[in-house]
KEROTI-153400 format. One record per residue (C-alpha): x, y, z; chain; residue number from 1. Coordinates in steps of 0.001 Angstrom, whole numbers. Layout:
residues N
x = X y = Y z = Z chain = A n = NUM
...
end
This chain:
residues 267
x = 39127 y = 20104 z = -7802 chain = A n = 1
x = 37075 y = 16926 z = -7635 chain = A n = 2
x = 33686 y = 17846 z = -6125 chain = A n = 3
x = 32882 y = 14134 z = -5712 chain = A n = 4
x = 35636 y = 13517 z = -3182 chain = A n = 5
x = 35707 y = 10060 z = -1599 chain = A n = 6
x = 35932 y = 11728 z = 1817 chain = A n = 7
x = 32345 y = 10728 z = 2581 chain = A n = 8
x = 32261 y = 7291 z = 989 chain = A n = 9
x = 30279 y = 4346 z = 2312 chain = A n = 10
x = 32605 y = 1435 z = 3043 chain = A n = 11
x = 29728 y = -1049 z = 2556 chain = A n = 12
x = 28499 y = -136 z = -938 chain = A n = 13
x = 30857 y = 2575 z = -2186 chain = A n = 14
x = 28206 y = 5271 z = -2495 chain = A n = 15
x = 29578 y = 8808 z = -2125 chain = A n = 16
x = 27960 y = 11699 z = -239 chain = A n = 17
x = 28543 y = 15441 z = -111 chain = A n = 18
x = 28157 y = 15731 z = 3647 chain = A n = 19
x = 29157 y = 13581 z = 6601 chain = A n = 20
x = 25628 y = 13669 z = 8061 chain = A n = 21
x = 24271 y = 12267 z = 4796 chain = A n = 22
x = 26745 y = 9388 z = 5020 chain = A n = 23
x = 25827 y = 8789 z = 8669 chain = A n = 24
x = 22136 y = 8554 z = 7783 chain = A n = 25
x = 22900 y = 6269 z = 4827 chain = A n = 26
x = 24913 y = 3838 z = 6972 chain = A n = 27
x = 21741 y = 3064 z = 8919 chain = A n = 28
x = 20364 y = 1384 z = 5782 chain = A n = 29
x = 23110 y = -1221 z = 6211 chain = A n = 30
x = 23090 y = -1488 z = 10008 chain = A n = 31
x = 19310 y = -1443 z = 10414 chain = A n = 32
x = 19619 y = 1198 z = 13141 chain = A n = 33
x = 16449 y = 3250 z = 13662 chain = A n = 34
x = 17140 y = 5828 z = 16404 chain = A n = 35
x = 14022 y = 7961 z = 15871 chain = A n = 36
x = 10916 y = 6598 z = 17596 chain = A n = 37
x = 7306 y = 7761 z = 17278 chain = A n = 38
x = 5924 y = 8639 z = 20730 chain = A n = 39
x = 2391 y = 7708 z = 19630 chain = A n = 40
x = 2794 y = 4211 z = 18173 chain = A n = 41
x = 6429 y = 3229 z = 18789 chain = A n = 42
x = 7345 y = 2913 z = 15111 chain = A n = 43
x = 11021 y = 3662 z = 14508 chain = A n = 44
x = 12817 y = 5429 z = 11655 chain = A n = 45
x = 16329 y = 5818 z = 10307 chain = A n = 46
x = 15961 y = 9564 z = 9725 chain = A n = 47
x = 14387 y = 12379 z = 11735 chain = A n = 48
x = 12657 y = 13727 z = 8617 chain = A n = 49
x = 10842 y = 10417 z = 8118 chain = A n = 50
x = 9581 y = 10583 z = 11709 chain = A n = 51
x = 8302 y = 14136 z = 11160 chain = A n = 52
x = 6291 y = 13024 z = 8118 chain = A n = 53
x = 5010 y = 9926 z = 9942 chain = A n = 54
x = 3905 y = 11941 z = 12996 chain = A n = 55
x = 1408 y = 13800 z = 10800 chain = A n = 56
x = -602 y = 10570 z = 10594 chain = A n = 57
x = -1331 y = 10964 z = 14289 chain = A n = 58
x = -1634 y = 14753 z = 14416 chain = A n = 59
x = -3623 y = 15124 z = 11224 chain = A n = 60
x = -1343 y = 17990 z = 10183 chain = A n = 61
x = -1466 y = 18623 z = 6401 chain = A n = 62
x = 764 y = 21605 z = 5587 chain = A n = 63
x = 838 y = 21136 z = 1812 chain = A n = 64
x = -2292 y = 22654 z = 237 chain = A n = 65
x = -3480 y = 22499 z = -3363 chain = A n = 66
x = -4002 y = 25990 z = -4821 chain = A n = 67
x = -6688 y = 24689 z = -7175 chain = A n = 68
x = -9105 y = 22808 z = -4903 chain = A n = 69
x = -7759 y = 23529 z = -1382 chain = A n = 70
x = -7193 y = 19840 z = -664 chain = A n = 71
x = -4328 y = 19380 z = 1827 chain = A n = 72
x = -1608 y = 16739 z = 2229 chain = A n = 73
x = 926 y = 15671 z = 4837 chain = A n = 74
x = 3744 y = 15231 z = 2273 chain = A n = 75
x = 4930 y = 17419 z = -590 chain = A n = 76
x = 5183 y = 14358 z = -2838 chain = A n = 77
x = 1498 y = 13589 z = -2301 chain = A n = 78
x = 626 y = 17145 z = -3326 chain = A n = 79
x = 2716 y = 16832 z = -6484 chain = A n = 80
x = 948 y = 13598 z = -7365 chain = A n = 81
x = -2436 y = 15177 z = -6650 chain = A n = 82
x = -1714 y = 18078 z = -8995 chain = A n = 83
x = -1701 y = 15651 z = -11918 chain = A n = 84
x = -5444 y = 15166 z = -11270 chain = A n = 85
x = -5879 y = 18760 z = -12371 chain = A n = 86
x = -3357 y = 18693 z = -15219 chain = A n = 87
x = -4193 y = 15175 z = -16401 chain = A n = 88
x = -514 y = 14552 z = -17080 chain = A n = 89
x = 282 y = 10796 z = -17056 chain = A n = 90
x = 3469 y = 10244 z = -19056 chain = A n = 91
x = 4247 y = 6747 z = -17754 chain = A n = 92
x = 2386 y = 4107 z = -19766 chain = A n = 93
x = 2206 y = 372 z = -19063 chain = A n = 94
x = 3317 y = -1648 z = -22077 chain = A n = 95
x = 1126 y = -4590 z = -21043 chain = A n = 96
x = -2290 y = -2972 z = -20582 chain = A n = 97
x = -1796 y = 642 z = -21760 chain = A n = 98
x = -2768 y = 2080 z = -18376 chain = A n = 99
x = -1016 y = 5396 z = -17715 chain = A n = 100
x = 438 y = 6841 z = -14522 chain = A n = 101
x = 1617 y = 10206 z = -13299 chain = A n = 102
x = 4726 y = 8776 z = -11630 chain = A n = 103
x = 7274 y = 6148 z = -12638 chain = A n = 104
x = 7083 y = 4531 z = -9190 chain = A n = 105
x = 3317 y = 4032 z = -9592 chain = A n = 106
x = 3904 y = 2290 z = -12916 chain = A n = 107
x = 6450 y = -69 z = -11374 chain = A n = 108
x = 4093 y = -868 z = -8485 chain = A n = 109
x = 1283 y = -1512 z = -10976 chain = A n = 110
x = 3433 y = -3985 z = -12930 chain = A n = 111
x = 4383 y = -5905 z = -9784 chain = A n = 112
x = 852 y = -6075 z = -8405 chain = A n = 113
x = -1112 y = -6700 z = -11592 chain = A n = 114
x = 1149 y = -8279 z = -14203 chain = A n = 115
x = 3632 y = -10282 z = -12122 chain = A n = 116
x = 3097 y = -13635 z = -10417 chain = A n = 117
x = 6221 y = -13279 z = -8268 chain = A n = 118
x = 5430 y = -13187 z = -4528 chain = A n = 119
x = 8753 y = -13143 z = -2636 chain = A n = 120
x = 7399 y = -11894 z = 715 chain = A n = 121
x = 5831 y = -14502 z = 3012 chain = A n = 122
x = 3984 y = -14018 z = 6302 chain = A n = 123
x = 5656 y = -15781 z = 9216 chain = A n = 124
x = 2288 y = -16245 z = 10922 chain = A n = 125
x = 243 y = -17926 z = 8177 chain = A n = 126
x = 2547 y = -18366 z = 5189 chain = A n = 127
x = 540 y = -16095 z = 2904 chain = A n = 128
x = 2644 y = -14692 z = 40 chain = A n = 129
x = 2819 y = -11063 z = -1118 chain = A n = 130
x = 4248 y = -9166 z = -4075 chain = A n = 131
x = 5613 y = -6224 z = -2053 chain = A n = 132
x = 7025 y = -5707 z = 1444 chain = A n = 133
x = 4452 y = -2946 z = 2004 chain = A n = 134
x = 1587 y = -5398 z = 1444 chain = A n = 135
x = 3211 y = -7851 z = 3861 chain = A n = 136
x = 3653 y = -5194 z = 6569 chain = A n = 137
x = -11 y = -4231 z = 6312 chain = A n = 138
x = -1094 y = -7875 z = 6426 chain = A n = 139
x = 978 y = -8698 z = 9525 chain = A n = 140
x = -1087 y = -6188 z = 11524 chain = A n = 141
x = -4044 y = -8580 z = 11152 chain = A n = 142
x = -2106 y = -11115 z = 13230 chain = A n = 143
x = -431 y = -8778 z = 15726 chain = A n = 144
x = -3431 y = -6519 z = 16298 chain = A n = 145
x = -1279 y = -3425 z = 15752 chain = A n = 146
x = -3288 y = -232 z = 15186 chain = A n = 147
x = -864 y = 2536 z = 14179 chain = A n = 148
x = -3520 y = 4987 z = 12947 chain = A n = 149
x = -5158 y = 7047 z = 15699 chain = A n = 150
x = -8018 y = 9530 z = 15473 chain = A n = 151
x = -7120 y = 13027 z = 16667 chain = A n = 152
x = -10722 y = 13682 z = 17699 chain = A n = 153
x = -11304 y = 10603 z = 19873 chain = A n = 154
x = -9456 y = 7619 z = 21326 chain = A n = 155
x = -10220 y = 5214 z = 18457 chain = A n = 156
x = -7300 y = 3525 z = 16690 chain = A n = 157
x = -7199 y = 1638 z = 13400 chain = A n = 158
x = -5222 y = -1072 z = 11655 chain = A n = 159
x = -5314 y = 535 z = 8217 chain = A n = 160
x = -5235 y = 4101 z = 6950 chain = A n = 161
x = -8441 y = 3644 z = 4928 chain = A n = 162
x = -10281 y = 2659 z = 8124 chain = A n = 163
x = -9204 y = 5923 z = 9743 chain = A n = 164
x = -10329 y = 7916 z = 6674 chain = A n = 165
x = -13773 y = 6297 z = 6746 chain = A n = 166
x = -14023 y = 6888 z = 10515 chain = A n = 167
x = -13182 y = 10594 z = 10114 chain = A n = 168
x = -15759 y = 10966 z = 7352 chain = A n = 169
x = -18593 y = 9124 z = 9106 chain = A n = 170
x = -18142 y = 10258 z = 12716 chain = A n = 171
x = -16311 y = 13595 z = 12521 chain = A n = 172
x = -17342 y = 14895 z = 9101 chain = A n = 173
x = -13692 y = 15395 z = 8134 chain = A n = 174
x = -12518 y = 14713 z = 4598 chain = A n = 175
x = -14254 y = 14232 z = 1276 chain = A n = 176
x = -16608 y = 11464 z = 187 chain = A n = 177
x = -16378 y = 10309 z = -3421 chain = A n = 178
x = -20016 y = 9928 z = -4454 chain = A n = 179
x = -21195 y = 8043 z = -7534 chain = A n = 180
x = -23591 y = 10240 z = -9532 chain = A n = 181
x = -25369 y = 7159 z = -10893 chain = A n = 182
x = -26188 y = 5122 z = -7777 chain = A n = 183
x = -25147 y = 7556 z = -4991 chain = A n = 184
x = -22803 y = 4991 z = -3434 chain = A n = 185
x = -20053 y = 6682 z = -1418 chain = A n = 186
x = -16364 y = 5842 z = -1184 chain = A n = 187
x = -13608 y = 7080 z = 1094 chain = A n = 188
x = -10918 y = 5801 z = -1284 chain = A n = 189
x = -10544 y = 7475 z = -4687 chain = A n = 190
x = -9137 y = 4387 z = -6426 chain = A n = 191
x = -12131 y = 2299 z = -5308 chain = A n = 192
x = -14431 y = 5046 z = -6544 chain = A n = 193
x = -12797 y = 5087 z = -9990 chain = A n = 194
x = -13032 y = 1293 z = -10273 chain = A n = 195
x = -16711 y = 1461 z = -9312 chain = A n = 196
x = -17440 y = 4011 z = -12064 chain = A n = 197
x = -16170 y = 1563 z = -14687 chain = A n = 198
x = -19053 y = -773 z = -13806 chain = A n = 199
x = -21611 y = 1867 z = -14769 chain = A n = 200
x = -19744 y = 2834 z = -17911 chain = A n = 201
x = -19576 y = -856 z = -18866 chain = A n = 202
x = -15940 y = -388 z = -19809 chain = A n = 203
x = -14336 y = -3846 z = -19813 chain = A n = 204
x = -11050 y = -3635 z = -21715 chain = A n = 205
x = -9426 y = -6691 z = -20097 chain = A n = 206
x = -10248 y = -9958 z = -21888 chain = A n = 207
x = -9583 y = -13488 z = -20665 chain = A n = 208
x = -7657 y = -15416 z = -23330 chain = A n = 209
x = -9227 y = -18697 z = -22179 chain = A n = 210
x = -12946 y = -17903 z = -22220 chain = A n = 211
x = -13182 y = -14363 z = -23676 chain = A n = 212
x = -14914 y = -13023 z = -20556 chain = A n = 213
x = -14276 y = -9292 z = -20107 chain = A n = 214
x = -13389 y = -7326 z = -16949 chain = A n = 215
x = -13147 y = -3733 z = -15751 chain = A n = 216
x = -9648 y = -3978 z = -14320 chain = A n = 217
x = -6506 y = -6045 z = -14870 chain = A n = 218
x = -6559 y = -7095 z = -11207 chain = A n = 219
x = -10051 y = -8621 z = -11522 chain = A n = 220
x = -9007 y = -10401 z = -14714 chain = A n = 221
x = -5986 y = -11859 z = -12943 chain = A n = 222
x = -8176 y = -13247 z = -10129 chain = A n = 223
x = -10541 y = -14735 z = -12711 chain = A n = 224
x = -7706 y = -16472 z = -14565 chain = A n = 225
x = -7134 y = -18685 z = -11511 chain = A n = 226
x = -10312 y = -20510 z = -12575 chain = A n = 227
x = -8421 y = -21791 z = -15611 chain = A n = 228
x = -5191 y = -22515 z = -13754 chain = A n = 229
x = -3895 y = -25089 z = -11269 chain = A n = 230
x = -1593 y = -22505 z = -9669 chain = A n = 231
x = -2089 y = -22115 z = -5900 chain = A n = 232
x = -557 y = -18831 z = -4780 chain = A n = 233
x = -1377 y = -18962 z = -1074 chain = A n = 234
x = 747 y = -21250 z = 1081 chain = A n = 235
x = -339 y = -22015 z = 4651 chain = A n = 236
x = 2663 y = -23026 z = 6763 chain = A n = 237
x = 839 y = -24548 z = 9781 chain = A n = 238
x = -440 y = -27506 z = 7778 chain = A n = 239
x = 1770 y = -27235 z = 4684 chain = A n = 240
x = -1200 y = -26687 z = 2370 chain = A n = 241
x = -1456 y = -24550 z = -756 chain = A n = 242
x = -4660 y = -22616 z = -1408 chain = A n = 243
x = -5878 y = -21313 z = -4740 chain = A n = 244
x = -7967 y = -18321 z = -3675 chain = A n = 245
x = -7263 y = -15503 z = -1226 chain = A n = 246
x = -10816 y = -15785 z = 108 chain = A n = 247
x = -10068 y = -19348 z = 1240 chain = A n = 248
x = -7196 y = -18294 z = 3502 chain = A n = 249
x = -9180 y = -16860 z = 6427 chain = A n = 250
x = -11729 y = -19726 z = 6875 chain = A n = 251
x = -8990 y = -22325 z = 6433 chain = A n = 252
x = -6795 y = -20566 z = 8972 chain = A n = 253
x = -9579 y = -20559 z = 11578 chain = A n = 254
x = -10423 y = -24209 z = 10967 chain = A n = 255
x = -6823 y = -25390 z = 10988 chain = A n = 256
x = -5890 y = -23318 z = 14051 chain = A n = 257
x = -8794 y = -24827 z = 16029 chain = A n = 258
x = -7749 y = -28356 z = 15103 chain = A n = 259
x = -4085 y = -27758 z = 15936 chain = A n = 260
x = -4910 y = -25895 z = 19148 chain = A n = 261
x = -3486 y = -22523 z = 18231 chain = A n = 262
x = -4769 y = -19341 z = 19822 chain = A n = 263
x = -7263 y = -17544 z = 17582 chain = A n = 264
x = -5630 y = -14535 z = 15979 chain = A n = 265
x = -7298 y = -11274 z = 15062 chain = A n = 266
x = -8874 y = -10926 z = 11588 chain = A n = 267
end
């Protein structure tokens, strides 16, 4: 008996499923149908399970708890990733900068963001280019004013998850600050905290091949290398102009919008 029967086979891509409901859910990836809507922010999903996980952003529910440090998470995958902080296991190593990661997906994201110049996702509002669709989706909220992250203690809403984390820490004493033991500076984001520590340790493994200047992270090195290059990564569609630095985008947008008579968008 063939356990991989073509009974539940997708007519679009040929992928085979064990159950009809799995095929039904898969077909939505082709049709774009998203029947499950969040009652808090209106965001829609292809699967009910994805909505359940998303709803925890609004409720603050974190059912997955670490048995080592009692830290809690809204997704099981986040807990699994967190556990590598205790084990130190990082089997996925970048061949370009030797940085290691606990998950293969994190390594792939690192390569796209740090080592690749390809930016296939462009903003329809300002023409700014991005390396991933996730970065583009976050950026678009700056223009639309969308605030999908709501505080469960008060009526405040936020554009980005990190803003909500900082709000919970500062106003409601919920969460954990990452405090630098050298200068006492506090961070709500662990990755920012780790990058900050490198400054005190004077660890600068990333070297510019043009001027030999050294940097703490590959991302900072990549920004620096624009000094030696004529490449202009940021395209502004309203006036058909290319900009070299990300920091130039916002002031140019405001200036150009005023001249062209466009309504001022939220930044």
